[in-house]
C-alpha positions in Angstrom: 0.0 0.0 0.0 1.4 3.4 -1.0 0.9 6.2 1.6 -0.8 9.4 0.7 1.9 11.5 2.4 5.6 11.1 3.4 7.1 12.7 6.5 10.9 13.0 6.3 12.3 12.8 9.9 15.6 12.7 11.8 15.9 11.9 15.5 19.3 13.1 16.9 21.2 13.2 20.2 22.8 16.6 20.0 25.0 15.8 23.0 26.8 13.1 20.9 27.5 15.0 17.7 30.9 13.9 16.4 30.7 10.6 18.3 29.0 7.3 17.5 25.8 9.0 18.7 22.9 6.8 17.3 24.7 3.5 18.4 25.9 4.6 21.9 24.4 3.3 25.1 22.5 6.2 26.8 21.7 7.9 23.6 18.7 10.0 24.1 16.5 11.7 21.4 17.0 15.5 22.0 16.0 16.8 18.6 13.2 15.7 16.3 13.3 17.5 12.8 10.6 16.6 10.3 8.9 18.1 7.2 6.3 16.6 4.8 5.3 16.7 1.2 1.8 16.6 -0.3 1.8 15.5 -4.0 4.8 17.3 -5.4 4.9 20.1 -2.8 7.4 20.2 0.0 5.8 21.3 3.3 7.1 23.3 6.2 10.1 22.3 8.3 9.6 21.7 12.0 12.4 21.6 14.7 11.3 20.2 18.0 13.8 20.0 21.0 13.5 17.2 23.5 14.8 17.5 27.0 17.2 14.6 27.8 17.7 13.3 31.3 21.2 14.8 31.5 21.2 18.1 29.4 24.9 18.7 29.2 26.6 19.9 25.9 30.2 20.2 24.9 31.5 23.4 23.3 31.8 21.5 20.0 28.2 20.3 20.1 26.9 23.8 20.8 29.0 25.2 17.9 27.8 22.6 15.4 24.1 22.3 16.5 23.5 25.8 17.5 21.7 24.5 20.5 22.5 25.8 24.0 22.1 24.2 27.3 19.4 26.5 28.5 17.1 25.8 25.5 17.7 22.1 26.0 16.9 22.3 29.7 13.6 24.1 29.0 12.5 21.7 26.2 9.6 19.3 26.7 10.4 15.6 27.6 10.1 12.9 24.9 6.5 12.0 25.6 5.2 15.5 25.4 7.3 16.2 22.3 5.7 13.1 20.7 2.2 14.4 21.5 3.1 17.9 19.9 4.3 16.1 16.9 1.1 14.0 16.5 -1.0 17.2 16.9 1.1 19.1 14.3 0.9 16.4 11.8 -2.8 15.9 12.2 -3.6 19.6 12.0 -1.3 20.5 9.0 -2.0 17.4 6.9 -5.6 17.1 7.6 -5.5 13.3 8.3 -8.8 11.7 7.6 -10.6 8.8 6.1 -8.6 7.4 3.1 -5.5 9.5 4.0 -2.3 8.1 5.5 1.3 9.0 6.0 4.6 7.2 6.7 8.0 8.3 7.9 11.0 8.4 5.6 14.4 8.4 7.3 18.0 8.3 6.3 18.8 4.7 7.2 17.5 2.5 10.0 19.1 4.1 13.1 16.7 7.0 13.7 13.7 4.7 14.3 15.2 1.4 15.3 18.2 2.6 17.4 17.0 5.8 18.9 13.2 6.3 19.2 12.1 2.7 20.0 14.9 2.0 22.5 14.5 5.3 24.2 10.7 5.1 24.4 10.9 1.5 25.7 13.4 2.6 28.4 11.1 5.5 29.5 7.8 3.2 29.2 6.4 5.4 26.5 3.9 3.9 24.2 4.9 5.1 20.7 2.1 6.0 18.2 1.3 3.4 15.4 3.0 5.6 12.8 6.5 4.8 14.3 6.1 1.1 13.6 6.5 1.6 9.8 8.8 3.7 7.9 10.8 4.0 4.6 14.5 3.7 4.5 15.5 6.4 2.0 18.8 4.7 1.3 17.1 1.4 0.2 14.5 3.3 -1.8 17.2 5.3 -3.5 19.1 2.1 -4.3 16.0 0.6 -5.9 15.4 3.6 -8.0 19.0 4.2 -9.0 20.7 0.7 -9.2 24.0 2.3 -10.4 24.4 4.2 -7.1 26.9 3.2 -4.4 26.0 0.3 -2.0 23.4 1.1 0.7 26.1 0.9 3.4 27.9 3.8 1.6 24.9 6.0 0.9 23.9 8.9 3.0 22.1 12.2 2.3 25.3 13.9 1.1 26.0 11.0 -1.4 22.5 10.9 -2.6 22.4 14.7 -3.2 25.7 14.5 -5.1 24.5 11.6 -7.2 21.4 13.5 -8.2 23.3 16.7 -8.7 21.1 18.6 -6.4 22.2 21.8 -4.7 22.8 21.5 -0.9 20.7 23.7 1.4 21.9 26.9 2.9 24.1 26.5 6.1 21.6 28.9 7.7 19.6 25.8 8.6 20.4 24.3 11.9 22.1 20.9 12.3 19.5 18.1 11.5 17.1 20.5 9.9 19.2 20.9 6.9 19.5 17.1 6.6 15.7 16.8 6.6 15.3 19.5 4.0 17.9 17.8 1.7 16.0 14.5 2.2 12.8 16.2 1.0 14.5 17.5 -2.1 15.8 14.0 -2.8 12.3 12.5 -2.5 10.9 15.1 -4.8 13.4 14.2 -7.4 12.8 10.5 -7.1 9.0 10.7 -7.5 9.4 13.0 -10.5 10.4 12.4 -14.0 12.4 10.5 -15.2 12.5 8.2 -12.1 8.8 8.1 -11.2 9.6 6.0 -8.1 6.8 4.7 -5.9 7.3 4.2 -2.1 5.2 1.1 -1.6 6.9 -1.4 0.7 7.8 0.2 4.0 10.0 -1.3 6.7 8.2 -2.7 9.7 8.9 -2.8 13.5 7.3 -5.6 15.4 4.8 -4.5 18.0 5.7 -7.3 20.4 7.8 -10.4 20.7 6.0 -13.7 19.7 7.0 -16.9 21.5 6.7 -20.2 19.8 8.4 -23.6 19.4 11.4 -24.4 17.3 12.2 -27.7 15.8 15.7 -29.2 15.6 15.1 -29.8 11.9 14.5 -26.1 11.2 17.1 -24.2 9.2 18.5 -21.2 11.1 20.6 -18.6 9.3 24.1 -18.5 10.9 24.1 -14.7 10.2 21.0 -14.0 12.1 22.0 -15.2 15.6 23.6 -13.4 18.5 24.6 -14.5 22.0 23.9 -12.1 24.9 25.8 -12.5 28.2 25.5 -10.8 31.5 21.6 -11.0 31.7 20.1 -10.7 35.2 19.2 -14.2 36.3 15.5 -13.3 36.6 15.2 -11.8 33.1 12.7 -13.4 30.7 12.4 -13.5 26.9 10.2 -10.4 27.1 13.0 -8.5 28.9 15.4 -9.6 26.0 12.9 -8.4 23.4 12.7 -5.0 25.3 16.4 -4.7 25.4 16.5 -5.1 21.6 13.4 -3.0 21.1 13.2 -1.6 17.5 14.8 -4.8 16.0 12.7 -7.6 14.8 13.3 -11.0 16.6 12.0 -14.0 14.9 9.1 -15.9 16.3 10.3 -17.9 19.3 13.8 -16.5 18.7 14.7 -15.7 22.3 16.3 -18.7 24.0 17.5 -18.4 27.6 20.5 -20.7 28.4 20.5 -23.0 31.4 23.4 -24.4 33.4 24.1 -28.0 34.5 21.7 -27.6 37.4 18.9 -26.4 35.1 19.1 -22.8 36.2 19.6 -19.8 34.1 23.2 -18.8 33.5 22.8 -15.2 32.4 23.2 -16.0 28.7 20.7 -16.1 25.9 20.7 -16.9 22.1 18.6 -14.5 20.1 17.6 -15.1 16.5 16.7 -12.1 14.3 14.7 -12.0 11.1 17.7 -11.0 8.9 21.4 -10.3 9.0 20.7 -6.6 8.9 18.8 -6.7 12.2 21.6 -9.0 13.7 24.2 -6.4 12.8 22.2 -3.6 14.4 21.9 -5.9 17.5 25.7 -6.2 17.7 25.9 -2.4 17.9 24.2 -2.7 21.3 27.2 -4.4 22.8 27.6 -3.3 26.4 24.4 -1.4 26.4 22.7 -1.6 29.9 19.7 -3.6 31.1 19.0 -2.0 34.4 22.3 -1.7 36.2 24.0 -4.4 34.2 25.8 -4.0 30.8 25.0 -6.8 28.3 27.7 -8.2 26.1 26.5 -9.1 22.6 28.4 -11.5 20.2 27.9 -13.3 17.0 26.6 -16.9 17.3 25.5 -19.6 14.8 22.3 -21.3 14.0 23.6 -24.6 15.4 24.2 -22.8 18.7 20.6 -21.7 18.7 19.1 -25.1 17.8 21.2 -26.7 20.6 19.3 -24.5 23.1 15.8 -23.9 21.5 15.4 -26.9 19.2 13.2 -29.8 20.1 11.8 -33.0 18.6 9.0 -34.0 21.1 5.5 -33.9 19.6 4.1 -33.5 23.2 6.2 -30.3 23.6 5.3 -29.0 20.1 1.6 -29.5 20.9 1.9 -27.8 24.3 3.7 -24.8 22.7 1.3 -24.6 19.7 -1.1 -22.3 21.6 0.2 -18.9 20.6 0.5 -15.7 22.7 0.6 -17.6 25.9 2.7 -16.8 29.0 4.6 -19.8 30.3 5.4 -20.3 34.0 7.7 -22.9 35.3 6.9 -24.9 38.5 9.8 -26.4 40.4 9.7 -28.7 43.5 6.5 -30.4 42.9 5.6 -33.6 44.9 6.3 -36.7 42.8 2.7 -37.9 43.1 1.0 -34.5 42.2 -1.8 -34.6 39.8 -3.0 -32.1 37.1 -6.2 -31.4 39.2 -4.0 -30.5 42.2 -2.0 -28.1 40.0 -5.2 -26.4 38.6 -6.5 -26.1 42.1 -3.2 -24.6 43.3 -3.5 -21.7 40.9 -7.3 -21.2 41.6 -9.8 -19.0 39.8 -7.8 -15.8 39.8 -5.2 -17.2 37.4 -6.9 -19.9 35.3 -4.7 -22.2 33.3 -5.2 -22.1 29.5 -7.0 -25.2 28.3 -7.3 -26.8 31.8 -5.4 -30.0 31.9 -4.0 -29.4 28.4 -2.2 -26.3 29.8 0.0 -28.3 32.1 3.1 -30.2 31.0 4.9 -32.4 33.5 8.6 -33.0 33.0 9.5 -36.7 33.4 12.5 -39.0 32.9 12.4 -41.4 29.9 10.9 -44.1 32.1 8.0 -41.7 33.0 9.2 -41.0 36.5 8.4 -37.4 37.5 11.3 -34.9 38.0 9.2 -32.4 40.1 9.1 -29.8 37.3 6.1 -28.7 35.3 5.2 -25.9 32.9 1.9 -24.1 32.8 0.3 -21.9 30.2 -1.7 -18.7 31.0 -3.7 -16.6 28.5 -2.5 -13.2 29.5 0.0 -11.2 31.5 -2.5 -10.5 34.3 -3.1 -14.2 35.0 0.6 -14.9 34.8 1.4 -12.2 37.3 -1.3 -13.4 39.7 0.2 -17.0 39.3 3.7 -15.7 40.2 2.5 -14.3 43.4 2.0 -17.9 44.6 5.8 -18.3 44.5 6.8 -20.5 47.5 3.3 -21.3 48.4 2.6 -24.8 49.7 1.2 -27.6 47.6 0.7 -30.5 50.0 3.8 -30.3 52.3 6.1 -28.8 49.7 6.7 -25.2 48.8 6.6 -24.6 45.1 9.0 -22.3 43.2 7.5 -20.4 40.3 9.4 -18.6 37.6 8.4 -17.0 34.3 9.6 -19.2 31.5 10.0 -19.4 27.7 9.4 -21.9 24.9 13.2 -22.4 24.6 13.4 -23.2 28.3 10.7 -25.8 27.9 12.6 -27.4 25.1 15.9 -27.3 27.0 14.4 -28.9 30.2 12.6 -31.6 28.3 15.7 -32.4 26.1 17.9 -32.6 29.2 15.7 -35.0 31.1 14.8 -37.1 28.0 18.5 -37.8 27.5 19.2 -38.8 31.1 21.0 -42.2 31.1 19.4 -45.0 32.9 20.5 -48.4 34.2 17.5 -50.7 33.2 17.3 -54.4 33.5 18.8 -55.9 30.3 17.2 -59.0 28.8 20.3 -60.6 27.2 23.5 -61.1 29.3 26.2 -58.6 28.5 29.7 -60.0 27.9 32.6 -58.2 29.4 34.5 -56.1 26.9 37.2 -54.5 29.1 40.7 -56.1 28.6 41.7 -58.3 31.5 44.7 -56.3 32.3 42.6 -53.4 33.4 40.8 -55.4 36.1 41.7 -53.9 39.4 42.5 -56.2 42.5 39.9 -55.5 45.2 42.3 -55.7 48.1 44.9 -53.2 47.0 44.3 -49.5 48.0 45.4 -48.2 44.7 42.5 -45.7 44.2 41.7 -42.2 45.5 38.4 -40.6 46.1 37.9 -36.8 45.5 35.1 -35.3 47.6 33.7 -31.8 47.4 34.5 -31.0 43.8 32.9 -28.0 42.2 29.8 -29.1 40.3 31.2 -27.7 37.1 34.6 -29.5 37.5 35.8 -31.2 34.2 38.4 -33.9 33.6 40.9 -31.2 32.8 40.3 -29.5 36.2 40.9 -32.8 38.0 44.2 -33.4 36.0 45.4 -29.9 36.9 44.4 -30.4 40.5 46.4 -33.7 40.8 49.4 -32.1 39.1 52.4 -34.5 39.0 50.2 -37.4 40.1 48.1 -37.1 36.9 50.7 -39.1 35.0 50.0 -42.1 37.5 46.3 -42.5 36.5 45.4 -45.7 34.9 43.9 -45.8 31.5 40.1 -45.4 31.9 40.8 -44.5 35.5 38.9 -41.3 36.0 35.3 -41.8 37.2 33.0 -38.7 37.6 30.0 -39.6 39.8 26.5 -38.4 39.1 23.7 -38.6 41.7 20.4 -40.4 40.9 18.9 -37.2 39.3 21.7 -37.2 36.8 23.5 -34.2 38.3 27.1 -33.9 39.5 27.5 -35.2 43.0 30.8 -33.5 43.7 32.6 -36.9 43.9 35.1 -38.7 41.7 37.2 -41.8 41.9 40.7 -42.1 40.4 42.4 -45.4 39.8 46.2 -45.0 40.2 49.0 -47.2 38.9 50.1 -48.2 42.4 49.1 -48.0 46.0 52.2 -45.9 46.8 51.3 -43.2 44.3 47.7 -43.3 45.6 49.0 -42.8 49.1 51.2 -39.8 48.1 48.4 -38.3 46.0 46.1 -38.4 49.0 48.7 -36.9 51.3 49.8 -34.0 49.1 46.5 -33.2 47.5 44.2 -33.4 50.5 42.3 -30.1 51.0 44.0 -28.4 48.0 41.8 -25.7 46.3 39.9 -26.2 43.1 37.9 -23.1 41.8 37.8 -21.6 45.3 36.7 -24.9 46.9 38.9 -27.2 49.0 38.7 -30.8 47.9 39.2 -33.8 50.3 41.3 -36.7 48.9 41.2 -40.1 50.4 43.1 -43.3 49.5 40.8 -46.3 49.0 40.6 -49.7 47.2 38.5 -50.7 44.3 36.3 -52.7 46.8 35.7 -49.6 48.7 35.0 -47.6 45.6 32.3 -50.1 44.6 30.9 -50.1 48.1 30.6 -46.2 48.2 29.0 -46.3 44.8 26.4 -48.7 46.1 25.4 -46.2 48.9 27.9 -46.7 51.7 30.2 -44.1 53.1 34.0 -44.0 53.2 36.1 -42.0 55.6 39.6 -42.3 57.2 38.2 -44.8 59.8 37.1 -47.2 57.2 33.7 -48.2 55.7 30.3 -47.3 57.0 27.4 -49.5 55.7 24.7 -48.2 53.5 21.7 -46.7 55.3 19.2 -49.4 56.2 16.0 -49.7 58.3 16.7 -53.3 59.3 19.1 -53.2 62.3 19.0 -57.0 62.6 20.8 -57.3 59.3 23.7 -55.1 60.4 26.8 -57.3 60.4 30.1 -56.2 61.9 31.9 -56.4 58.6 31.4 -56.9 54.9 33.2 -59.2 52.4 32.8 -59.1 48.6 33.3 -62.1 46.3 36.0 -61.8 43.7 34.5 -60.5 40.4 33.7 -63.3 38.0 33.0 -60.9 35.1 34.0 -57.4 34.3 31.7 -54.5 33.7 31.6 -53.0 30.2 33.6 -50.0 29.6 30.5 -48.0 28.9 29.5 -48.3 32.5 32.9 -47.9 33.9 32.2 -49.2 37.4 34.4 -52.1 38.4 31.8 -53.8 40.5 31.2 -57.6 41.2 28.8 -58.9 38.7 26.3 -59.9 41.5 25.8 -56.1 42.2 25.1 -54.7 38.8 24.4 -55.7 35.1 24.3 -52.5 33.1 22.9 -52.0 29.7 25.0 -50.9 26.8 25.4 -47.1 26.8 26.7 -44.7 24.1 30.4 -44.3 24.2 31.5 -41.4 26.3 33.7 -38.5 25.4 37.5 -39.2 25.4 40.0 -36.8 26.7 43.6 -36.8 25.4 45.9 -34.7 27.6 49.4 -33.7 26.5 51.0 -36.7 27.9 49.2 -38.8 25.3 47.7 -41.0 28.0 44.1 -41.9 27.6 41.5 -40.8 30.2 37.8 -41.3 30.1 34.9 -39.4 31.8 32.5 -42.1 33.1 29.5 -41.6 35.2 27.7 -43.6 37.9 24.4 -43.3 39.9 23.8 -43.7 43.5 21.0 -46.4 44.0 17.9 -45.6 45.8 17.1 -46.6 49.4 15.2 -49.7 48.3 18.1 -50.9 46.1 20.5 -50.4 48.9 18.3 -52.5 51.2 18.1 -55.3 48.6 21.8 -55.3 48.2 22.1 -55.4 52.0 19.8 -58.4 52.2 21.6 -60.3 49.4 24.9 -60.0 51.1 23.4 -61.4 54.3 20.9 -63.9 52.9 22.0 -65.0 49.5 19.4 -66.3 47.2 16.5 -64.5 49.0 16.8 -61.2 47.3 13.5 -60.0 45.6 15.4 -58.4 42.8 17.2 -61.3 41.2 20.9 -60.6 40.9 20.4 -56.8 41.7 19.9 -55.9 38.1 18.5 -52.4 38.9 15.5 -51.0 37.0 17.0 -47.6 36.9 17.7 -44.8 39.4 14.8 -44.0 41.7 13.6 -40.6 42.7 
């Protein structure tokens, strides 16, 4: 649709003349210059000052702009100046039925990088006319294909290309630019060009959430990574930070750490490379009191965070314009009806039972998390007021969430490894020379590791003793929820080296945490992994509610078969028969010795009691051979 009228406009921050004004953090609109044309007639020029929050001017700015500090301090604020603008346009252009107008600016910055961010920061609702505009540089390139590239065009270049006379320097700074833009437009719509302004640029009114499939193609040149976000920020806060730029539907993905909590980073997908480049110019702009770092990212990075394959999740997120709230800490036996009752009538859940999505492990065990949909912001805010209210005997944490967070959480739990009961027997594949004797204390246990500790961190922590680690001898231990437990077991080449490592590394610091190091045997390592405890005084049995079954000591039979390398727990075959897992990631340090990052799970209380019973009363264990059905919650 071609507008009836064009209004040429420039929004400037006169305090930053001579600097990177339109891209700088803290840039405020302090001058609005505009003129309009009707048919082939150029209208009057208007110059409106806007009072910034900090009206200071350098001598250079005052000389160039001819604006003094007193005039700027007496100017109306942005909201009042915009009202004056609307009134002026309506009166002079006689806007009525069948009549419309559209802005025309020199490039994207005036609308996208000045007016919209500034209005968003000051909670000003911009009139509808500011959500569409013509980029004179792009229109000029369409009309004159032989002109320089859009990135090299400006008012001066377009004026010279058309051989137009520049305006008198009597016009103030900004006003002369608007006047020249009017003359350029008059030339473009006249003979011999006869150009039509028919396809304006659009600014999204609001951010739209939505699902993203892992099979979706995402342009590598349209994604950024934002760092330093406040932990409580939502996708709407991210959209507000990038106000004026068009984020793709569902294109704001908050990143989670290993514990499932937000880590202050987000991947943002824009509609085009042009908008991505404008977003990069907001590097180190502020969100509240925090500055946000903005870097390039790839489509693959975005899909790792926001992509999903679950039909259940896709159906849950298919309801558009919904506000998502995450529930954490739910009782494992909670029902959908109890969740709906928890929120009550003041914040009804969209679609009733269909608006609640429980997060489960692959074997359908609950995780204690759920996501809930609300139809509007009011309902969501009422729901969030129930943060830490009780449901049953547990208090429930509530957080505003996003479609990408739903995908991340579901992806993480759906890929949690299990130890189910295998139907066929699994043959040992570990070479016999790697089988550890059970009565030699050639292992060490690290306790109190940072949850984010990696193999490299452990090798650095052990220092000179890292060369004494056996092949496949590093075992990172996870708890039954699949999260780091802070423990690791290391198999050393000899008991002497294990003893020295325990003596010299005990209570050394790793990432501001001191780590305890104990010498132990493979037997003790297996015992701890099955739920017992290990300290300097020896072994303590696993927790058990049957005191009559508490013997004074324990003895383990020699292992008749060896565990597969995928499980990496050197336990007697009577304790555990694991399923085949996918190969883990291998680590090759500088010494060319092979280390492997394996994981294990602490068994549940019932599994410990079954183990305890089997050791005392062989043949009477209800779970034949202790082939566990998977970690229990």
